[in-house]
N, C-alpha and C positions, 0 to 999 in steps of 0.2 A: 425101544420098549423091551423090557425083559420078560421072560416067561411068567415071572411072579406077578408083574403088573397086569398082564393079560388075564391071568387067573383071578386076580382080585377084581378086575373090571367085570369079568364074567359073573362072579359071585354077586357083585353090586347090582348088575342088571337083573339077575334072577330075583334078588331081594326086592328090587323096585317093582318088577313085574308081579311078584307075589303080593306085595302090598296093594298094588293097583287092582288085582283081581279080587282081593278080599273085599275091597270097598268099591268095586266097579259097578255100583248100582246107579242106573240112570234115574233122573228125576223128571217126572212128567211136568211139562210147562204149566199145566193147570195148578200144580202145587204152589208154584211161585206166584201165579196170577191170583189165586184165592187168598194166599197169605198177604199180598199187597192190598187186596180189598179189605181184609180184616184190619190191617195196620192203618191204612190211609182213610178208608171210608167207613170203617167199623161196621161193615155189612154182615159180618159173621161174629158170633160170640166165641166160637171155637171151630177147629178143623181137626179131623182125625185122618191120619195118613196110614196107608197100608203098603207093605212091600208085596207086589205081585211077582212071586218067584218065577213063574213061567216066562215072563217077559223081562225079568230082572229090572224092575222099575218101581219107584215109589209113586203111588197114585193117591188121589183124594178119595177117601171112603165116605166121610160124613161131614156135612156143613151144619153148624149150629146157628139157629136164628139169633139175632141180636138180643131178643128178650129171654132167651133160654138161660137157665141157672147153672151153677156149678154142679149141682146134683144131676142135671140133664147131661152135662159133659161127662161126668164119671160113669153114668149109666150107659153112655155110648161106647165105652171101652169094653171089648170082650173079656170075659173072665179068664179064659184060658189061652188067649193069643196075644202076641206082642203087637204094639202099635207105636207110632209117633203121634204126637198131638201138639197143637198150640191152643192156648186159652188166653183170651183178653180179659184180664182181671181188673175190675173197677173197685176202688177203695177210697176212703177218706182218711187223710192224715190226722195226726193229733192236733195240728193247727187248723183243722177243718177245711183242708184243700182237697178237691176232687182230683184223683189221679187214676191212671191205669197203667198196668204193666203187662207185657206179653210174656207168657210162660211157655217154655218148650218142655214137653213131658215125654220122657222115654218110658213107655209102659212095657214092662217085661215080667209078667206074672210068674211066680214060682211054678205054677202048674202048666206053663207052656212048654212046647217041645224044645229040647236042647238045641237042635239045629236052627230053629227059629230065633232063639235067644242069641245064638252066635251071629246069625245073619244081621239081626237088628243092631247088635252091639258093634259089629265091624263096619256098618254103614252109617252109624249115627252121626259121627262128627262131620262127615262130608255132607250129609243131608242138612244138618243143623246150620252149616255155613251158607247153604243156599237161601236160608231164611234170614234176610238181613233186617234186624230190628227186634230180635228176641232179647229180652232183658234178664230173664231168670230161667235157669235150667233145673229141672227136677227129674230124678230117676226113681221109679217106683216098681216094686215087685209085688206089692199088695195094696189095697185101697187105703190102709192106714198111713202109708208113706206119702200119700198125696191128699190128705184130709184138708178141709178148708182152713183149719187152724194153721197147718204147715204153710199153706199158700199165703195166708195173711202174714205170717211171721217172715217169710222170704220176700214179701213185697216191700217191706219197710227197710 
């Protein structure tokens, strides 16, 4: 091995370590458990997830009851703080078929802190991969970007 190879390898390891630390957010088992309940048993209409910075972990913040509406869901997202969320959206197709799609929402309001936006952005893909069964992904920086019309449009 030449000196150049060792240098390149060292750089590669630093890059890998950096990429890991950027998205090294642990995911609380409850997140996956509640998501499975939403997906399989439909026992929740939505779930709001929060990053607990002190423990570097994504945790469940809010569980929506099955009868709750989309308005209840959007009202559960804080106006000035980032969150991840999933929403189980029921709709009827043009052929009159009842369907449902699970949406993943990355909520990052313009008014939230830069540090928080960066933290949520860097951890999003890894967290999203933990939720097996999400069908549509939405990113919103203000409520208009996740209006019911947009959700309906994306569901079809």
